[in-house]
C-alpha positions, 0 to 999 in steps of 0.5 A: 530519495530524489524529489521526483521519486517522492512525488511518484510514491505520493501519487501511488499512495494517493491511488490507494486512497482514491482507487483502493489499491496501487502496484509498485514494481520491485525495480521502482522501489530499489531505484527510489530508495537507492537500495540493493536490498529493501529493509523494514526502514523502506516499508516504514517510510512508505507507511509514514508517507501514506499517513502524512498524505491522509493526515491520519496517524493510524491509517493502515495499508495491506501489502501483497507480494506479487511477482513484479513487486507489491500491491498496496491496498487500504485495510478498510476496503479489503476482505477475504474472497471466501468471506464474501462468498459466505457472507455477501460483499457488504457483510464480509469482515474487513481485514485489518479491522 
């Protein structure tokens, strides 16, 4: 991975920490990882980079596939909408906890 791509990835992962989510386009992932196909190794590297940034070996990310790429969210901030409707925003259980 080129240094500028690593820096862009780190900036996106910092968005998860500061804003609660970020989006990464498929084209960016293929370019950054110089890949024709994304493997588990790619996702493992993204998670490791996120954990390094937070200095937390147990930090988690949720991944949602969308038509143009992936959306990453913090597991501590994600709830099912149905749970929010039934239990209220503050009382809805968080996914991944």
